[in-house]
Legacy VTK file of the C-alpha trace (Angstrom):
# vtk DataFile Version 3.0
C-alpha trace
ASCII
DATASET POLYDATA
POINTS 168 float
117.562 12.221 56.994
120.542 14.464 57.751
118.202 16.907 59.534
116.790 14.030 61.617
120.226 13.064 62.935
121.260 16.694 63.411
118.185 17.246 65.594
118.908 14.023 67.515
122.484 15.120 68.237
121.641 18.758 69.065
118.970 17.696 71.564
120.509 14.460 72.848
123.973 15.703 73.817
122.873 18.592 76.098
120.237 16.367 77.679
122.869 13.646 78.233
125.272 16.083 79.858
122.614 17.306 82.277
121.531 13.743 83.058
125.143 12.664 83.546
125.758 15.456 86.044
122.490 14.612 87.792
123.253 10.878 88.030
126.842 11.493 89.145
125.778 14.018 91.785
122.578 12.582 93.227
122.877 8.842 92.865
125.342 6.544 94.469
125.610 4.283 91.434
128.816 2.960 89.982
130.557 5.018 87.334
129.822 2.351 84.709
126.087 2.401 85.484
126.084 6.215 85.413
127.771 6.271 81.993
125.438 3.597 80.583
122.311 5.352 81.911
123.480 8.711 80.568
124.226 7.321 77.101
120.922 5.472 76.972
118.966 8.575 78.069
120.820 10.785 75.558
120.164 8.499 72.625
116.531 7.879 73.557
115.804 11.572 74.147
117.615 12.708 70.991
115.839 10.187 68.758
112.474 11.033 70.361
112.941 14.765 69.734
114.048 14.095 66.155
110.949 11.950 65.567
108.641 14.564 67.089
110.169 17.251 64.847
109.123 15.258 61.759
105.428 15.104 62.686
103.224 16.565 59.937
101.529 18.860 62.477
104.872 20.632 62.963
105.941 20.703 59.322
103.090 22.734 57.823
102.207 26.176 59.159
98.607 27.135 59.767
98.271 30.196 57.560
96.671 33.036 59.502
93.627 34.880 58.222
94.875 37.882 56.285
93.387 41.367 55.999
92.463 42.760 52.571
95.655 43.634 50.622
97.808 41.853 53.207
100.584 39.642 51.857
102.907 37.203 53.628
106.517 38.280 53.115
108.419 35.877 55.375
107.637 32.658 57.305
109.734 30.516 59.674
109.209 28.029 62.484
109.588 29.815 65.810
108.914 29.742 69.525
107.113 32.587 71.279
107.693 33.138 74.973
104.612 33.805 77.056
106.135 34.416 80.469
108.519 31.517 81.007
106.681 29.190 78.622
107.851 28.815 75.023
105.073 28.011 72.557
106.038 26.341 69.306
104.601 27.536 66.043
105.247 29.755 63.046
106.275 33.391 62.729
104.830 35.333 59.783
105.830 38.772 58.573
103.255 40.429 56.368
103.169 43.893 54.877
100.849 44.884 57.766
101.609 42.684 60.797
103.998 40.371 62.609
102.022 37.245 63.442
102.872 34.257 65.591
100.606 31.242 65.029
100.929 28.258 67.382
101.270 24.912 65.636
98.583 22.255 65.629
100.024 20.317 68.585
99.048 23.074 71.025
95.974 22.212 73.079
94.592 25.741 72.809
94.647 27.723 69.546
96.977 30.678 70.009
97.841 33.632 67.825
99.718 36.855 68.509
99.166 39.631 65.974
101.174 42.853 66.187
100.595 45.610 63.630
103.870 46.750 62.036
102.952 50.337 62.915
102.950 49.404 66.627
106.518 48.011 66.684
108.994 50.550 68.088
112.086 48.438 68.728
113.617 45.208 67.426
116.542 43.464 69.123
118.467 40.370 68.202
119.309 38.781 71.532
122.773 38.128 72.839
121.670 35.538 75.399
120.741 32.887 72.838
121.771 32.367 69.257
118.285 32.755 67.814
116.614 35.286 70.135
114.518 38.067 68.584
112.648 40.610 70.706
110.213 43.341 69.735
108.779 46.198 71.767
105.501 47.942 70.960
104.233 51.476 71.461
102.309 50.186 74.487
105.588 48.975 76.070
104.781 45.318 75.505
107.794 43.078 74.957
107.487 39.965 72.812
110.292 37.395 72.604
110.805 34.810 69.900
113.338 32.147 69.113
113.712 31.979 65.346
116.428 30.944 62.931
118.168 33.704 60.964
117.248 36.318 63.556
119.310 39.042 61.833
117.443 38.491 58.550
114.146 38.649 60.457
115.212 41.829 62.231
116.218 43.443 58.950
112.985 42.371 57.202
110.847 43.798 60.039
112.815 47.060 60.041
112.406 47.352 56.270
108.655 46.810 56.591
108.422 49.432 59.364
110.271 51.923 57.133
108.084 51.078 54.131
104.872 51.503 56.157
106.133 54.801 57.575
106.939 55.999 54.038
103.451 54.997 52.808
101.784 56.879 55.682
103.501 60.202 54.879
LINES 1 169
168 0 1 2 3 4 5 6 7 8 9 10 11 12 13 14 15 16 17 18 19 20 21 22 23 24 25 26 27 28 29 30 31 32 33 34 35 36 37 38 39 40 41 42 43 44 45 46 47 48 49 50 51 52 53 54 55 56 57 58 59 60 61 62 63 64 65 66 67 68 69 70 71 72 73 74 75 76 77 78 79 80 81 82 83 84 85 86 87 88 89 90 91 92 93 94 95 96 97 98 99 100 101 102 103 104 105 106 107 108 109 110 111 112 113 114 115 116 117 118 119 120 121 122 123 124 125 126 127 128 129 130 131 132 133 134 135 136 137 138 139 140 141 142 143 144 145 146 147 148 149 150 151 152 153 154 155 156 157 158 159 160 161 162 163 164 165 166 167
């Protein structure tokens, strides 16, 4: 229940601020109406986002098909940016790959699979609190938003080092 209200507050307040600025700037309503509309929109949006985040389709990851001898080492909910669009789903680190699997609410099934041996650079972003970026040998950049980005970065680096050591 605490997580529900935390999600409602974290999503509702920023939305309310943006809506308040919008209403104050572009409408010629009274200040009282602007404040009431902003509060109503904030509460409604925050509670809606909190409710959506509790849907069973978002709570359980779809486990990707694994290769022989492949083991999942780390899993977290994440967003993957494809251009300007953020897809919600789950990020998996295995002993062989970094995998992003879109959650069940996506209209199209989507999976990104990057072999650990192809990852050349890992960055924890400065622009957002949970930004993680990887670069591959083929100069492809993949961006994720994931909690505990430093732990993810360290785990990926450790797996890269372990795979490099095994391939000697």
